C-alpha positions in Angstrom: 10.5 23.2 -10.3 11.9 21.4 -7.2 11.8 17.6 -7.0 13.3 14.6 -5.2 15.5 12.9 -7.8 18.0 10.2 -8.3 20.6 9.9 -11.1 21.6 6.4 -10.3 19.9 3.3 -8.9 20.9 2.3 -5.4 20.3 2.8 -1.7 17.5 5.4 -1.4 19.2 7.0 1.6 22.3 7.6 -0.5 21.1 8.3 -4.0 18.0 10.5 -3.5 18.5 14.2 -3.3 16.7 17.5 -4.1 17.1 18.9 -7.6 15.6 21.2 -10.2 13.7 19.7 -13.1 11.5 21.1 -15.8 7.9 21.5 -14.9 5.9 18.9 -16.9 3.1 19.9 -19.3 0.0 17.7 -19.6 -0.6 15.9 -22.9 -4.0 15.1 -24.3 -6.0 13.2 -21.7 -3.8 14.2 -18.8 -3.8 16.8 -16.0 -1.1 18.5 -14.0 -1.5 18.4 -10.2 0.2 20.9 -7.9 1.5 18.6 -5.1 0.3 19.1 -1.5 1.6 15.8 -0.1 3.2 12.7 -1.6 3.8 9.5 0.5 6.8 7.2 0.4 5.9 3.6 -0.3 8.1 0.5 -0.1 7.6 0.0 -3.9 8.9 3.5 -4.5 12.1 2.7 -2.6 12.5 -0.6 -4.5 12.1 1.4 -7.8 14.9 3.8 -6.6 17.0 0.7 -6.1 16.2 -0.5 -9.6 14.7 -3.7 -8.3 11.0 -3.2 -9.0 8.8 -4.3 -11.9 9.0 -0.7 -13.3 12.4 0.8 -14.0 12.4 4.5 -14.9 14.8 6.2 -17.2 17.5 8.2 -15.4 17.6 10.9 -14.0 14.3 10.1 -12.4 11.8 11.8 -10.1 10.6 9.4 -7.4 7.1 8.8 -6.1 3.9 7.1 -7.4 1.1 8.6 -5.4 0.1 12.1 -4.3 -2.7 14.5 -3.5 -3.0 18.1 -4.6 -4.8 20.6 -6.8 -5.2 20.5 -10.6 -3.5 23.5 -12.1 -3.5 22.5 -15.8 -5.6 20.4 -18.1 -4.5 18.5 -21.3 -6.6 18.5 -24.4 -9.8 16.6 -24.3 -10.0 16.3 -20.5 -13.6 16.3 -19.3 -15.2 16.0 -15.8 -12.2 17.7 -14.1 -11.4 21.3 -13.6 -8.5 23.6 -12.6 -8.5 24.2 -8.8 -10.1 20.8 -8.0 -8.6 18.9 -5.1 -7.7 15.4 -6.3 -5.5 12.3 -5.6 -3.8 9.9 -8.0 -1.8 6.7 -7.7 0.0 4.3 -10.0 1.6 7.4 -11.6 5.2 8.6 -11.8 7.2 11.5 -10.4 4.9 12.6 -7.5 7.9 13.7 -5.3 7.9 17.1 -6.9 6.2 20.4 -6.8 3.8 19.1 -9.5 3.2 15.9 -11.4 1.3 14.5 -14.4 -1.5 12.0 -14.1 -3.9 10.5 -16.7 -7.3 12.0 -16.2 -8.8 8.5 -15.9 -6.5 7.8 -12.9 -7.5 11.0 -11.0 -10.0 10.8 -8.1 -11.7 13.9 -6.7 -11.3 14.2 -3.0 -14.3 15.4 -0.8 -13.6 18.0 1.9 -14.5 15.4 4.5 -11.2 13.6 3.8 -8.1 15.4 5.1 -4.8 15.8 3.2 -2.9 13.2 5.2 -5.5 10.6 4.3 -6.1 11.7 0.8 -2.3 11.5 0.0 -2.2 7.8 0.8 -5.8 6.6 0.2 -5.5 5.1 -3.2 -2.3 3.0 -3.7 -2.1 0.8 -0.6 -5.7 0.8 0.6 -6.9 0.1 -3.0 -4.4 -2.7 -3.4 -5.6 -4.1 0.0 -9.2 -3.9 -1.2 -8.4 -5.5 -4.5 -6.5 -8.2 -2.5 -9.5 -8.8 -0.3 -11.7 -9.3 -3.4 -8.9 -11.5 -4.9 -9.2 -13.8 -1.8 -12.9 -14.4 -2.5 -13.8 -14.6 1.1 -17.2 -14.0 2.6 -18.5 -12.3 5.7 -17.8 -14.4 8.8 -14.8 -16.2 7.3 -11.3 -16.1 8.6 -8.1 -14.9 6.8 -4.5 -14.7 8.0 -1.7 -12.4 7.1 1.9 -11.8 8.1 3.8 -8.5 8.0 0.4 -7.1 9.1 1.8 -3.8 10.4 2.9 -2.8 6.9 1.0 -0.4 4.8 -1.1 -2.9 3.0 -1.4 -5.2 6.0 -3.0 -2.4 8.1 -5.4 -1.4 5.4 -6.3 -5.1 4.7 -7.1 -5.6 8.4 -9.3 -2.5 8.5 -11.1 -3.2 5.3 -11.7 -6.9 6.2 -13.2 -5.7 9.5 -15.5 -3.3 7.7 -16.8 -6.2 5.5 -17.3 -8.5 8.5 -14.3 -10.8 7.6 -12.2 -11.9 10.5 -8.5 -11.2 10.0 -5.7 -12.6 12.1 -2.7 -10.2 11.9 0.8 -11.5 12.5 3.6 -9.0 13.5 7.2 -9.7 14.3 7.5 -7.7 17.5 5.5 -7.8 20.7 5.2 -4.0 20.7 3.4 -4.3 17.3 0.3 -5.8 19.0 -0.3 -2.5 20.9 0.5 -0.4 17.9 -2.1 -2.2 15.9 -4.6 -1.9 18.7 -4.2 1.9 18.7 -5.5 1.8 15.1 -8.5 -0.2 16.2 -7.1 -3.4 14.7 -7.7 -6.5 16.8 -6.7 -10.2 16.4 -3.0 -9.3 16.3 -0.5 -11.9 17.4 3.3 -11.5 17.7 5.4 -14.3 16.2 8.1 -13.5 18.8 5.9 -15.5 21.2 6.9 -19.2 21.2 3.3 -20.3 21.1 2.0 -18.0 18.4 0.7 -20.7 16.2 -1.3 -22.1 19.0 -2.7 -18.6 19.7 -3.8 -18.4 16.0 -5.6 -21.8 16.3 -7.2 -20.7 19.6 -8.7 -17.6 17.9 -10.1 -19.5 15.0 -11.5 -22.2 17.2 -13.6 -24.8 15.3 -13.6 -22.6 12.2 -10.9 -22.8 9.5 -8.7 -20.2 7.8 -10.0 -19.7 4.3 -7.1 -17.7 2.9 -3.7 -16.4 3.9 -1.5 -13.6 2.6 2.3 -14.0 2.7 4.4 -10.9 2.5 7.5 -12.5 4.0 8.5 -15.6 2.1 10.9 -18.3 3.2 9.9 -20.3 6.2 7.0 -18.0 6.9 5.2 -19.3 3.8 5.3 -22.8 5.2 3.9 -21.6 8.6 0.9 -19.9 6.9 0.3 -23.1 4.8 0.3 -25.2 8.0 -2.4 -22.9 9.5 -4.5 -22.8 6.3 -7.7 -24.7 6.3 -8.6 -27.5 3.8 -9.3 -26.0 0.3 -7.7 -22.7 1.4 -5.8 -20.2 -0.7 -2.3 -18.9 0.0 -1.5 -15.7 -1.8 2.1 -14.5 -2.2 2.0 -10.7 -2.0 5.7 -10.0 -1.3 9.0 -11.3 0.1 10.5 -9.3 2.9 13.2 -11.9 3.4 14.0 -12.1 -0.3 13.9 -15.9 0.1 11.9 -18.3 -2.1 8.7 -19.6 -0.6 9.2 -22.8 1.4 6.1 -25.0 1.2 5.4 -28.6 2.4 4.2 -30.6 -0.6 2.2 -32.7 1.9 0.3 -29.6 3.1 -0.4 -28.5 -0.4 -1.6 -31.9 -1.6 -3.6 -33.1 1.4 -5.3 -29.7 2.0 -6.0 -29.3 -1.7 -4.6 -25.8 -1.3 -4.2 -23.2 -4.0 -1.1 -21.0 -4.2 -1.4 -17.7 -6.2 0.6 -14.6 -6.7 -0.8 -11.1 -6.5 0.6 -7.9 -8.1 -1.8 -5.0 -7.7 -0.7 -3.3 -10.9 -1.6 -6.3 -13.0 -4.9 -6.9 -11.1 -5.8 -3.3 -11.5 -5.2 -3.3 -15.2 -7.4 -6.4 -15.7 -10.2 -5.1 -13.4 -13.4 -3.8 -15.1 -13.8 0.0 -14.7 -17.1 -0.4 -12.9 -15.5 -2.7 -10.4 -12.7 -0.3 -9.8 -15.2 2.6 -9.3 -17.1 0.5 -6.8 -14.0 -0.2 -4.8 -12.8 3.4 -4.9 -16.3 4.5 -3.7 -16.1 2.0 -0.8 -12.7 3.5 0.2 -14.0 7.1 0.0 -17.0 6.3 2.1 -15.0 4.4 4.7 -12.4 7.1 5.0 -15.0 9.9 5.2 -16.7 8.2 8.2 -13.3 7.6 10.0 -13.2 3.8 9.4 -9.8 3.9 7.7 -6.9 5.2 9.9 -3.9 6.3 7.8 -1.6 8.1 10.3 1.4 10.2 9.2 4.6 9.5 11.1 6.8 12.2 9.5 6.7 15.1 7.1 9.8 16.1 5.1 10.6 18.6 2.4 11.7 17.5 -1.0 15.3 18.5 -0.2 15.1 16.2 2.8 14.2 13.1 0.8 17.2 11.1 1.9 16.2 11.6 5.5 12.6 10.8 4.6 13.7 7.5 3.0 15.6 6.6 6.1 12.6 7.4 8.3 10.4 5.3 6.0 12.7 2.3 6.4 12.5 2.5 10.2 10.8 -0.8 11.4 9.5 0.9 14.5 7.5 3.6 12.7 3.7 3.6 13.3 2.6 5.7 10.3 3.5 6.7 6.8 6.3 9.2 5.8 5.2 11.9 3.4 6.9 14.6 1.4 5.6 18.2 1.3 6.9 20.6 -1.3 8.1 23.7 0.4 9.2 21.9 3.6 7.9 20.1 6.5 6.2 23.0 8.2 
């Protein structure tokens, strides 16, 4: 079968290419899914670079999420059937004509959810929903996040709004404010404005910020801590700068603040199955009624994966980049 592969670790725009690999066969407890669409996530590109928490054996097929149709069942699989439309995330090798997923990781997709949404509904939105639960905030409280126009940031803003949690969304470009508004996301502030911190404080008013999510690192961590309310929680979700978090010990001490790290994979593994089913059900219901906007910005064939990776890295894109076996048409 055709797949998007890399034989070395490195720059995704240079090392990714189309290639032929054996079609996988599902083992016991697994299913094979004929791929319809598979998104490109930032963590997929970090995996190709060899700099993520998971490092595959080479040569490797990229991708960790996809939607498609089950075309083979492994021994002992129950509750799923051949021909069923499903999605799966936290798997490997989805940038291919077919991929393998453990049956317990497969989520049936209702007809009310289109392929574009189904292809990217689980990984980023589910991480965002788990993150929202991790923050332990209640309806009416305020949270703050930077890098808000990233995949998880957008999902977090939409999910917080659906739960009645107020979310202030920081973006690095003035144009990002309008881009977020087009998705129905409000409370967006550009840090390119010299008075952006005052704008945040004006939005919150007499209330305080209960939790903040840092996906940038470096000085940005200190800025979020400064805006955090007493007894608040600062969560490190990522580091776009690659720099260590810079925090004022005075802010941490006098605010009695808590600093935590969040890695969706670890949180997901520790989560009770009933809680995970509850969160997935919440996502499906929200997506089905149009409350979760997951636009696609570009569709590429498997042999165009290097171009797709380049498009995915474009800071000006407003939607996700996806791969479609058989081509972009």
